[in-house]
C-alpha positions in Angstrom: 195.3 81.8 49.4 197.0 80.4 52.5 196.3 81.6 56.0 200.1 82.2 56.3 200.0 84.6 53.4 196.9 86.4 54.8 198.6 86.7 58.2 201.7 88.2 56.5 199.5 90.8 54.8 197.8 91.8 58.0 201.2 92.2 59.6 202.4 94.4 56.7 199.4 96.8 57.2 200.9 97.8 60.5 204.4 98.6 59.2 205.7 102.1 58.8 203.6 105.2 58.9 199.9 105.0 58.4 200.0 106.8 55.0 203.0 104.9 53.6 202.5 103.0 50.4 203.6 99.6 51.6 200.9 99.1 54.3 198.2 100.4 52.0 199.3 97.9 49.3 198.7 95.2 51.9 195.3 96.6 52.7 194.4 96.6 49.0 195.6 93.0 48.6 193.5 91.9 51.6 190.5 93.7 50.1 191.1 91.9 46.8 191.2 88.5 48.5 188.0 89.4 50.2 187.4 86.0 51.8 185.5 85.1 54.9 188.8 84.6 56.6 189.9 88.1 55.8 186.6 89.5 56.9 186.7 87.6 60.3 190.2 88.8 61.0 189.4 92.4 60.1 186.3 92.3 62.3 188.4 90.9 65.1 191.0 93.8 64.6 188.2 96.3 64.9 187.8 95.2 68.6 191.5 95.7 69.3 192.7 98.0 72.1 195.3 99.3 69.6 194.0 102.3 67.6 196.2 101.5 64.6 195.0 97.9 64.6 191.4 99.0 64.8 191.9 101.5 61.9 193.5 98.8 59.7 190.7 96.4 60.4 188.2 99.1 59.3 190.3 100.0 56.3 190.0 96.5 55.0 186.3 96.2 55.7 185.6 99.5 53.9 186.0 97.9 50.5 186.5 94.2 51.1 185.9 92.3 47.9 185.5 95.4 45.7 187.0 95.3 42.3 186.4 96.6 38.8 184.2 93.6 38.0 182.7 93.4 41.5 181.8 97.0 42.6 180.1 96.0 45.9 181.3 95.1 49.3 181.3 91.3 49.7 179.9 91.5 53.2 177.9 94.8 53.1 175.5 94.2 56.1 178.2 92.7 58.3 180.8 95.3 57.4 178.3 98.1 58.2 177.4 96.5 61.5 181.0 96.2 62.6 182.2 99.6 61.4 179.1 101.5 62.7 179.6 99.9 66.1 183.2 101.1 66.2 182.2 104.6 65.2 179.6 104.9 68.0 182.3 104.5 70.7 185.5 105.6 69.0 187.6 108.4 70.5 190.9 108.0 68.7 191.3 110.1 65.6 192.7 107.5 63.1 190.1 104.8 63.6 187.4 107.4 63.8 188.6 108.9 60.5 188.8 105.4 59.0 185.3 104.5 60.2 183.7 107.6 58.7 185.4 107.0 55.4 184.5 103.3 55.4 180.8 104.1 55.9 180.9 106.2 52.8 182.4 103.2 50.8 180.0 100.6 52.3 177.1 102.7 50.9 174.4 102.1 53.4 172.1 105.2 53.8 171.7 104.2 57.5 175.2 105.6 57.9 174.2 109.2 57.1 173.2 110.3 60.7 176.3 108.5 62.1 178.5 110.4 59.7 176.8 113.8 60.2 177.2 113.4 64.0 180.9 114.3 63.5 180.4 117.4 61.2 181.8 119.7 63.9 184.6 117.6 65.1 187.6 119.7 66.1 190.0 117.7 63.9 189.9 118.9 60.3 190.8 115.4 59.0 187.7 114.0 60.5 185.5 116.8 59.0 187.2 116.1 55.7 186.2 112.5 55.9 182.6 113.5 56.7 182.5 115.7 53.6 183.9 112.8 51.5 181.7 110.2 52.9 178.5 112.2 52.4 179.5 112.4 48.7 178.3 108.7 48.6 174.8 110.0 49.5 174.7 113.3 47.5 170.9 113.4 47.0 169.9 112.9 50.5 168.5 116.1 52.2 170.4 115.3 55.4 173.7 115.1 53.4 172.9 118.4 51.7 172.2 120.2 55.0 175.6 119.0 56.4 177.5 119.8 53.2 176.1 123.3 53.2 177.6 123.8 56.6 181.0 122.2 55.6 181.2 124.5 52.5 181.9 127.3 55.0 184.5 125.3 57.0 187.7 127.0 58.0 189.7 124.2 56.3 190.0 124.6 52.5 190.1 120.9 51.8 186.9 120.4 53.7 185.3 123.2 51.8 186.6 121.8 48.5 185.1 118.3 49.0 181.8 119.7 50.5 181.5 122.0 47.4 182.2 119.1 45.1 179.8 116.8 46.9 176.9 119.1 46.8 177.7 121.1 43.7 178.8 118.3 41.3 177.9 114.9 42.7 174.4 116.0 43.9 171.5 116.6 41.6 169.6 118.6 44.2 168.7 122.1 43.4 167.4 125.0 45.5 167.9 128.7 46.0 169.9 127.9 49.1 172.2 125.5 47.3 172.8 127.9 44.4 173.5 130.8 46.7 175.9 128.7 48.7 177.7 127.8 45.5 177.7 131.4 44.4 179.3 132.4 47.7 182.1 130.0 47.1 183.0 131.7 43.8 184.9 134.2 46.0 186.6 131.5 48.1 190.3 132.0 48.8 191.0 128.5 47.4 191.1 128.0 43.6 189.8 124.4 43.7 186.8 125.5 45.7 186.1 128.3 43.3 186.3 125.9 40.3 184.0 123.3 41.9 181.5 126.0 42.6 181.6 127.0 39.0 180.9 123.4 38.0 178.0 123.2 40.4 176.5 126.5 39.2 177.0 125.5 35.6 175.2 122.2 36.2 172.2 124.1 37.6 172.3 126.6 34.6 172.8 129.5 37.0 174.0 132.4 34.8 175.5 134.3 37.7 178.6 132.1 37.1 179.2 133.6 33.6 181.7 136.4 34.4 183.7 134.1 36.7 183.7 131.3 34.2 184.8 133.4 31.2 187.6 134.9 33.3 188.7 131.3 34.3 188.6 130.2 30.7 191.1 133.0 30.0 193.7 131.7 32.4 196.9 130.0 31.2 195.8 126.7 32.8 192.1 125.7 32.6 190.9 122.9 34.9 188.4 120.1 34.2 185.7 121.7 36.5 185.8 124.9 34.5 185.3 123.1 31.2 182.5 121.0 32.8 180.8 124.3 33.8 181.1 125.7 30.3 179.7 122.5 28.7 176.8 122.5 31.1 175.8 126.0 30.3 176.2 125.3 26.6 174.1 122.1 26.8 177.0 120.0 25.6 177.0 116.4 26.6 180.7 116.1 26.1 183.7 118.2 25.2 183.8 119.6 21.7 186.6 117.9 19.8 189.2 120.4 18.9 187.9 123.2 21.1 190.2 125.1 23.4 189.3 127.4 26.3 188.9 130.4 24.0 186.3 128.5 21.9 184.2 127.8 25.0 184.5 131.4 26.1 183.4 132.6 22.7 180.5 130.2 22.6 179.3 131.4 26.0 179.5 135.0 25.0 177.5 134.3 21.9 174.9 132.1 23.6 174.3 134.5 26.5 175.2 137.8 24.8 177.8 138.3 27.5 
């Protein structure tokens, strides 16, 4: 891979709006190349005075070298050092958001307190990134404590990911966690309610039964609802040929509900 091609890809990451497909395609290609040259340029960008340049440097480092056959960051310690240093001093929303997300991908538990520090940030996008990043450390008590807080966030997407992180990704179990999940069964957002069902089903909490049977009777039944039913029925996988009514009937029979 020539330096000219790499330079062209870096330039493309700055084109258009931040969420456009084209710049993200360039980011993904740079991650795929994953060379020392790409790392060094990304690290240099993380020191830029331009917030967008800093964000793009972080975005590349977040998953540099990761691929289906190579699931780890190619420069994990160095990437963590660069991104965590940016996060400690960052004030601009986009690079701050990118840095929090990157620390979740880099997968170093030393990032947990750095991520949690931003749990009450006034920008909901930042709090959303906190909830997502902590999903990489779902069984750490510090993550659980923060996710319990974010499950009550005013922003529904933050609540959704916090509920998914603690309810589904985490194997932790306690009265506090179960009660927090039960509270989310009455959430105004359907996705949050369904992730709460999955979390309670995983913990075999039978309080979810009336909510779950009702959800199974809806015209559209989501994956988390089926997962909750399978958990309560001790099924390791979906039953071939079963529809929502079959799961509801099995639950009624198993629990005399």
